[in-house]
A tleap script that builds the chain and sets N, CA, C and O, in Angstrom:
source leaprc.protein.ff14SB
mol = sequence {
  NALA ASN THR ASN ALA VAL VAL VAL GLU ARG
  ALA LYS VAL LEU GLN LYS PHE GLY ALA ARG
  ASN VAL LEU VAL THR ARG GLY SER ARG GLY
  SER THR LEU LEU THR GLU GLU GLY ASN VAL
  ILE HIE GLN GLU PRO PHE PRO LEU PRO GLN
  GLY THR ARG VAL VAL ASP GLU THR GLY ALA
  GLY ASP CYS TYR ARG ALA ALA PHE ALA VAL
  SER LEU MET GLU GLY ARG PRO ILE LYS GLU
  SER CLEU
}
set mol.1.N position { -45.088 -34.289 228.876 }
set mol.1.CA position { -46.586 -35.431 230.191 }
set mol.1.C position { -46.323 -34.761 231.055 }
set mol.1.O position { -45.265 -34.159 231.236 }
set mol.2.N position { -47.935 -34.791 232.171 }
set mol.2.CA position { -48.371 -34.400 233.294 }
set mol.2.C position { -48.075 -35.230 234.211 }
set mol.2.O position { -48.495 -35.007 235.346 }
set mol.3.N position { -47.518 -36.043 234.024 }
set mol.3.CA position { -46.726 -36.946 234.968 }
set mol.3.C position { -46.745 -36.460 236.848 }
set mol.3.O position { -46.575 -35.294 237.204 }
set mol.4.N position { -46.971 -37.562 237.784 }
set mol.4.CA position { -46.722 -36.833 238.883 }
set mol.4.C position { -44.869 -36.871 239.046 }
set mol.4.O position { -44.423 -36.097 239.893 }
set mol.5.N position { -44.300 -37.348 238.616 }
set mol.5.CA position { -42.862 -36.935 238.394 }
set mol.5.C position { -42.388 -35.772 237.599 }
set mol.5.O position { -41.197 -35.535 237.801 }
set mol.6.N position { -42.888 -35.094 236.878 }
set mol.6.CA position { -42.819 -34.047 236.397 }
set mol.6.C position { -43.036 -32.817 237.551 }
set mol.6.O position { -42.272 -31.981 238.035 }
set mol.7.N position { -44.276 -33.096 237.712 }
set mol.7.CA position { -45.575 -32.226 238.415 }
set mol.7.C position { -44.134 -32.065 239.720 }
set mol.7.O position { -43.459 -31.067 239.971 }
set mol.8.N position { -44.076 -33.202 240.222 }
set mol.8.CA position { -42.782 -32.952 241.376 }
set mol.8.C position { -41.734 -32.330 241.735 }
set mol.8.O position { -41.311 -31.889 242.804 }
set mol.9.N position { -41.027 -32.389 239.648 }
set mol.9.CA position { -39.888 -31.581 239.638 }
set mol.9.C position { -39.455 -30.237 239.631 }
set mol.9.O position { -38.479 -29.568 239.972 }
set mol.10.N position { -41.479 -29.997 238.679 }
set mol.10.CA position { -41.941 -28.850 239.049 }
set mol.10.C position { -41.898 -27.934 240.514 }
set mol.10.O position { -41.222 -27.193 241.228 }
set mol.11.N position { -42.379 -28.191 240.446 }
set mol.11.CA position { -42.646 -28.466 242.277 }
set mol.11.C position { -41.877 -27.931 243.126 }
set mol.11.O position { -42.228 -26.971 243.811 }
set mol.12.N position { -40.442 -28.615 243.210 }
set mol.12.CA position { -39.750 -28.389 243.833 }
set mol.12.C position { -38.434 -26.996 242.891 }
set mol.12.O position { -37.366 -26.535 243.296 }
set mol.13.N position { -39.278 -26.728 241.464 }
set mol.13.CA position { -38.182 -25.576 241.255 }
set mol.13.C position { -38.895 -24.447 242.235 }
set mol.13.O position { -38.187 -23.625 242.818 }
set mol.14.N position { -39.898 -24.451 242.340 }
set mol.14.CA position { -41.254 -23.031 242.471 }
set mol.14.C position { -40.254 -23.055 244.243 }
set mol.14.O position { -39.814 -22.077 244.846 }
set mol.15.N position { -40.178 -24.509 244.639 }
set mol.15.CA position { -39.680 -24.302 246.269 }
set mol.15.C position { -38.040 -23.346 246.476 }
set mol.15.O position { -37.826 -22.382 247.212 }
set mol.16.N position { -36.917 -24.191 245.353 }
set mol.16.CA position { -35.331 -23.278 244.644 }
set mol.16.C position { -35.799 -22.042 245.254 }
set mol.16.O position { -35.020 -21.323 245.879 }
set mol.17.N position { -37.649 -21.615 245.033 }
set mol.17.CA position { -37.325 -19.284 244.588 }
set mol.17.C position { -38.837 -18.571 245.922 }
set mol.17.O position { -39.603 -17.617 246.057 }
set mol.18.N position { -38.280 -20.393 246.859 }
set mol.18.CA position { -39.060 -19.846 248.582 }
set mol.18.C position { -40.289 -20.503 248.619 }
set mol.18.O position { -40.862 -20.161 249.654 }
set mol.19.N position { -41.003 -21.337 247.930 }
set mol.19.CA position { -42.658 -21.937 248.473 }
set mol.19.C position { -42.269 -22.702 249.285 }
set mol.19.O position { -41.595 -23.458 248.585 }
set mol.20.N position { -42.176 -23.207 250.669 }
set mol.20.CA position { -42.491 -23.746 250.864 }
set mol.20.C position { -43.568 -25.957 250.945 }
set mol.20.O position { -43.341 -27.163 251.040 }
set mol.21.N position { -44.696 -24.880 250.802 }
set mol.21.CA position { -45.261 -26.255 250.258 }
set mol.21.C position { -46.210 -26.155 249.147 }
set mol.21.O position { -47.369 -25.841 249.418 }
set mol.22.N position { -45.881 -26.377 247.950 }
set mol.22.CA position { -45.881 -26.063 246.894 }
set mol.22.C position { -47.861 -27.580 246.386 }
set mol.22.O position { -47.689 -28.781 246.175 }
set mol.23.N position { -49.153 -26.966 246.361 }
set mol.23.CA position { -50.206 -27.675 245.612 }
set mol.23.C position { -50.640 -26.995 244.782 }
set mol.23.O position { -51.078 -25.867 244.557 }
set mol.24.N position { -50.215 -28.865 243.928 }
set mol.24.CA position { -50.987 -28.678 242.277 }
set mol.24.C position { -52.000 -29.106 242.091 }
set mol.24.O position { -52.182 -30.204 242.618 }
set mol.25.N position { -53.080 -28.563 241.344 }
set mol.25.CA position { -54.659 -29.023 241.055 }
set mol.25.C position { -53.984 -29.419 240.071 }
set mol.25.O position { -53.082 -28.698 239.645 }
set mol.26.N position { -54.250 -30.601 239.506 }
set mol.26.CA position { -54.426 -31.114 238.215 }
set mol.26.C position { -55.816 -32.323 237.675 }
set mol.26.O position { -55.859 -33.526 237.413 }
set mol.27.N position { -57.139 -30.807 237.722 }
set mol.27.CA position { -58.170 -31.271 237.469 }
set mol.27.C position { -58.758 -32.648 237.440 }
set mol.27.O position { -59.336 -32.812 238.515 }
set mol.28.N position { -58.910 -34.169 236.352 }
set mol.28.CA position { -59.754 -34.689 236.723 }
set mol.28.C position { -58.198 -36.143 236.782 }
set mol.28.O position { -58.187 -37.338 236.488 }
set mol.29.N position { -57.260 -35.307 237.242 }
set mol.29.CA position { -55.845 -36.062 237.826 }
set mol.29.C position { -55.952 -35.785 239.152 }
set mol.29.O position { -54.994 -35.779 239.925 }
set mol.30.N position { -57.227 -35.524 239.485 }
set mol.30.CA position { -56.741 -34.898 241.251 }
set mol.30.C position { -55.384 -33.867 241.563 }
set mol.30.O position { -54.708 -33.682 240.551 }
set mol.31.N position { -54.981 -33.304 242.566 }
set mol.31.CA position { -54.548 -32.701 242.659 }
set mol.31.C position { -52.349 -33.069 243.893 }
set mol.31.O position { -51.897 -34.150 244.270 }
set mol.32.N position { -51.870 -31.984 244.021 }
set mol.32.CA position { -50.767 -32.947 244.270 }
set mol.32.C position { -49.886 -31.999 245.142 }
set mol.32.O position { -49.921 -30.769 245.099 }
set mol.33.N position { -49.123 -32.737 245.909 }
set mol.33.CA position { -48.693 -31.520 247.229 }
set mol.33.C position { -47.376 -31.955 247.465 }
set mol.33.O position { -47.243 -33.135 247.787 }
set mol.34.N position { -46.246 -31.153 247.360 }
set mol.34.CA position { -45.034 -30.972 247.310 }
set mol.34.C position { -44.893 -30.732 248.869 }
set mol.34.O position { -46.044 -30.727 249.304 }
set mol.35.N position { -44.062 -30.545 249.829 }
set mol.35.CA position { -44.168 -30.100 250.581 }
set mol.35.C position { -43.363 -29.903 251.043 }
set mol.35.O position { -42.487 -30.683 250.673 }
set mol.36.N position { -42.688 -28.551 252.473 }
set mol.36.CA position { -41.509 -28.565 252.701 }
set mol.36.C position { -40.417 -29.512 252.807 }
set mol.36.O position { -39.353 -29.578 252.190 }
set mol.37.N position { -41.212 -30.661 254.272 }
set mol.37.CA position { -40.335 -31.662 253.742 }
set mol.37.C position { -39.612 -32.117 252.652 }
set mol.37.O position { -38.388 -32.201 252.756 }
set mol.38.N position { -40.233 -32.461 251.506 }
set mol.38.CA position { -40.077 -33.363 250.574 }
set mol.38.C position { -40.841 -34.094 250.439 }
set mol.38.O position { -40.867 -34.772 249.411 }
set mol.39.N position { -42.071 -34.290 251.762 }
set mol.39.CA position { -43.674 -35.544 251.268 }
set mol.39.C position { -43.872 -34.960 249.930 }
set mol.39.O position { -43.821 -33.813 249.487 }
set mol.40.N position { -44.241 -36.722 249.173 }
set mol.40.CA position { -45.156 -35.772 248.010 }
set mol.40.C position { -46.347 -37.237 248.588 }
set mol.40.O position { -46.240 -38.405 248.960 }
set mol.41.N position { -47.944 -35.723 248.233 }
set mol.41.CA position { -49.121 -36.220 248.842 }
set mol.41.C position { -49.663 -35.896 247.115 }
set mol.41.O position { -49.499 -34.964 246.326 }
set mol.42.N position { -50.618 -37.674 247.067 }
set mol.42.CA position { -51.380 -37.361 246.429 }
set mol.42.C position { -52.869 -36.665 246.519 }
set mol.42.O position { -52.419 -35.621 246.991 }
set mol.43.N position { -53.810 -36.493 246.469 }
set mol.43.CA position { -54.918 -36.571 246.396 }
set mol.43.C position { -56.162 -37.400 244.801 }
set mol.43.O position { -56.243 -36.898 243.680 }
set mol.44.N position { -56.500 -37.978 245.013 }
set mol.44.CA position { -57.325 -38.714 244.205 }
set mol.44.C position { -58.607 -37.413 243.716 }
set mol.44.O position { -58.913 -36.704 244.675 }
set mol.45.N position { -59.170 -37.141 242.693 }
set mol.45.CA position { -60.514 -36.300 242.668 }
set mol.45.C position { -61.523 -36.862 243.358 }
set mol.45.O position { -61.003 -37.412 244.329 }
set mol.46.N position { -63.107 -37.072 243.383 }
set mol.46.CA position { -63.502 -36.774 243.938 }
set mol.46.C position { -64.529 -36.952 243.167 }
set mol.46.O position { -65.051 -35.892 242.821 }
set mol.47.N position { -65.238 -38.326 242.584 }
set mol.47.CA position { -65.724 -38.759 242.133 }
set mol.47.C position { -67.908 -37.570 241.894 }
set mol.47.O position { -68.351 -36.853 242.790 }
set mol.48.N position { -68.403 -37.736 240.977 }
set mol.48.CA position { -69.220 -37.019 240.613 }
set mol.48.C position { -70.243 -37.894 240.288 }
set mol.48.O position { -70.253 -38.339 239.140 }
set mol.49.N position { -71.906 -38.541 241.791 }
set mol.49.CA position { -72.505 -38.711 241.595 }
set mol.49.C position { -73.038 -39.007 240.275 }
set mol.49.O position { -72.930 -38.105 239.445 }
set mol.50.N position { -73.818 -40.540 239.772 }
set mol.50.CA position { -74.055 -40.555 238.187 }
set mol.50.C position { -74.798 -40.079 238.177 }
set mol.50.O position { -75.664 -39.974 239.046 }
set mol.51.N position { -74.649 -39.200 236.261 }
set mol.51.CA position { -76.114 -38.512 235.863 }
set mol.51.C position { -75.548 -36.939 235.914 }
set mol.51.O position { -75.950 -36.113 235.095 }
set mol.52.N position { -74.432 -36.552 237.109 }
set mol.52.CA position { -73.680 -35.366 236.944 }
set mol.52.C position { -73.191 -34.969 236.411 }
set mol.52.O position { -72.282 -35.630 235.912 }
set mol.53.N position { -73.347 -33.444 236.001 }
set mol.53.CA position { -71.907 -33.399 234.716 }
set mol.53.C position { -71.402 -31.862 234.985 }
set mol.53.O position { -71.973 -30.826 235.326 }
set mol.54.N position { -70.373 -32.136 234.742 }
set mol.54.CA position { -69.439 -30.351 235.845 }
set mol.54.C position { -69.619 -29.507 234.075 }
set mol.54.O position { -69.259 -29.771 232.927 }
set mol.55.N position { -70.469 -28.293 234.849 }
set mol.55.CA position { -70.996 -27.224 233.914 }
set mol.55.C position { -69.840 -26.124 233.673 }
set mol.55.O position { -69.593 -25.693 232.547 }
set mol.56.N position { -69.192 -25.730 234.770 }
set mol.56.CA position { -68.000 -24.546 234.812 }
set mol.56.C position { -67.469 -24.947 235.829 }
set mol.56.O position { -67.847 -25.465 236.880 }
set mol.57.N position { -66.011 -24.472 235.139 }
set mol.57.CA position { -64.983 -24.944 235.883 }
set mol.57.C position { -64.244 -23.889 236.780 }
set mol.57.O position { -63.436 -23.934 237.708 }
set mol.58.N position { -64.979 -22.805 235.983 }
set mol.58.CA position { -64.176 -21.761 237.153 }
set mol.58.C position { -64.210 -21.256 237.968 }
set mol.58.O position { -65.222 -20.886 238.563 }
set mol.59.N position { -63.012 -21.067 238.275 }
set mol.59.CA position { -62.706 -20.469 240.136 }
set mol.59.C position { -62.820 -21.883 240.653 }
set mol.59.O position { -62.746 -21.770 241.877 }
set mol.60.N position { -62.970 -23.225 240.324 }
set mol.60.CA position { -62.713 -24.335 240.961 }
set mol.60.C position { -61.274 -24.588 241.877 }
set mol.60.O position { -61.422 -24.715 243.093 }
set mol.61.N position { -59.981 -24.656 241.343 }
set mol.61.CA position { -58.353 -24.669 241.726 }
set mol.61.C position { -58.761 -23.484 242.329 }
set mol.61.O position { -57.852 -23.426 243.157 }
set mol.62.N position { -59.385 -22.565 242.532 }
set mol.62.CA position { -59.245 -20.800 243.801 }
set mol.62.C position { -59.426 -21.361 244.737 }
set mol.62.O position { -58.646 -21.436 245.686 }
set mol.63.N position { -61.006 -22.100 244.598 }
set mol.63.CA position { -61.452 -22.500 245.705 }
set mol.63.C position { -61.303 -23.560 246.098 }
set mol.63.O position { -62.036 -23.909 247.024 }
set mol.64.N position { -60.362 -24.460 245.601 }
set mol.64.CA position { -60.364 -25.341 246.513 }
set mol.64.C position { -58.133 -24.846 247.159 }
set mol.64.O position { -57.236 -25.625 247.481 }
set mol.65.N position { -58.132 -23.912 247.100 }
set mol.65.CA position { -56.427 -23.921 247.458 }
set mol.65.C position { -56.964 -22.997 249.083 }
set mol.65.O position { -56.441 -23.169 250.184 }
set mol.66.N position { -58.168 -22.005 248.754 }
set mol.66.CA position { -58.805 -21.809 249.599 }
set mol.66.C position { -59.103 -22.479 250.398 }
set mol.66.O position { -58.690 -22.125 251.502 }
set mol.67.N position { -60.003 -23.869 250.367 }
set mol.67.CA position { -60.453 -24.156 251.281 }
set mol.67.C position { -59.330 -25.333 252.332 }
set mol.67.O position { -59.335 -25.770 253.483 }
set mol.68.N position { -58.240 -25.487 250.771 }
set mol.68.CA position { -57.216 -26.144 251.616 }
set mol.68.C position { -56.356 -25.045 252.896 }
set mol.68.O position { -56.769 -25.085 254.055 }
set mol.69.N position { -55.391 -24.292 252.587 }
set mol.69.CA position { -55.477 -22.821 253.226 }
set mol.69.C position { -56.307 -22.610 254.602 }
set mol.69.O position { -55.783 -22.294 255.670 }
set mol.70.N position { -57.508 -22.807 254.424 }
set mol.70.CA position { -58.897 -22.387 255.657 }
set mol.70.C position { -58.809 -23.611 256.907 }
set mol.70.O position { -59.386 -23.378 257.969 }
set mol.71.N position { -58.057 -24.923 256.719 }
set mol.71.CA position { -58.289 -25.863 257.201 }
set mol.71.C position { -56.905 -25.607 257.550 }
set mol.71.O position { -56.685 -25.325 258.727 }
set mol.72.N position { -56.052 -25.649 256.837 }
set mol.72.CA position { -54.688 -26.171 257.545 }
set mol.72.C position { -54.784 -24.586 258.485 }
set mol.72.O position { -54.323 -24.319 257.375 }
set mol.73.N position { -54.888 -23.504 259.230 }
set mol.73.CA position { -54.861 -22.543 259.325 }
set mol.73.C position { -56.172 -22.895 261.043 }
set mol.73.O position { -56.103 -22.292 262.114 }
set mol.74.N position { -57.003 -23.820 260.737 }
set mol.74.CA position { -58.138 -24.013 261.819 }
set mol.74.C position { -57.192 -24.922 262.447 }
set mol.74.O position { -57.276 -24.646 263.644 }
set mol.75.N position { -56.221 -25.982 262.284 }
set mol.75.CA position { -55.152 -26.427 262.560 }
set mol.75.C position { -55.787 -28.353 262.065 }
set mol.75.O position { -55.687 -28.998 263.108 }
set mol.76.N position { -56.136 -28.954 261.327 }
set mol.76.CA position { -55.915 -30.147 260.825 }
set mol.76.C position { -55.082 -30.583 259.358 }
set mol.76.O position { -54.763 -29.982 258.332 }
set mol.77.N position { -54.950 -31.788 259.812 }
set mol.77.CA position { -53.892 -32.455 259.295 }
set mol.77.C position { -53.435 -32.156 257.853 }
set mol.77.O position { -54.264 -31.899 256.980 }
set mol.78.N position { -52.327 -32.186 257.650 }
set mol.78.CA position { -52.720 -31.577 255.972 }
set mol.78.C position { -53.624 -33.126 254.743 }
set mol.78.O position { -54.549 -32.877 253.969 }
set mol.79.N position { -53.214 -34.069 254.867 }
set mol.79.CA position { -54.408 -34.931 254.468 }
set mol.79.C position { -55.499 -35.135 254.601 }
set mol.79.O position { -56.203 -35.903 253.945 }
set mol.80.N position { -55.845 -34.321 255.667 }
set mol.80.CA position { -57.493 -34.106 255.734 }
set mol.80.C position { -57.735 -32.656 254.731 }
set mol.80.O position { -58.594 -32.246 253.950 }
set mol.81.N position { -56.514 -32.217 255.245 }
set mol.81.CA position { -57.222 -30.336 253.752 }
set mol.81.C position { -57.294 -30.660 253.157 }
set mol.81.O position { -58.037 -30.056 252.383 }
set mol.82.N position { -56.774 -31.832 252.681 }
set mol.82.CA position { -56.681 -32.217 250.765 }
set mol.82.C position { -57.933 -32.410 250.395 }
set mol.82.O position { -58.196 -32.676 249.222 }
savepdb mol mol.pdb
quit
């Protein structure tokens, strides 16, 4: 199961290998960030306007992570960056 607990457990494994902050995108379940301090922050997905449909998800996670990284580099707080 892809529950929050499983996501956090696997993110902790990545931290043991040297990752400080682990951001996991989860499609329609939003995203989960495990910070180096051990905080877990979940971001719900943004709803699409009624009548809108996703045509192609290719690159969506890459774009999300890039925007997150840029936002952090610009000095915004983690929660706002998500």
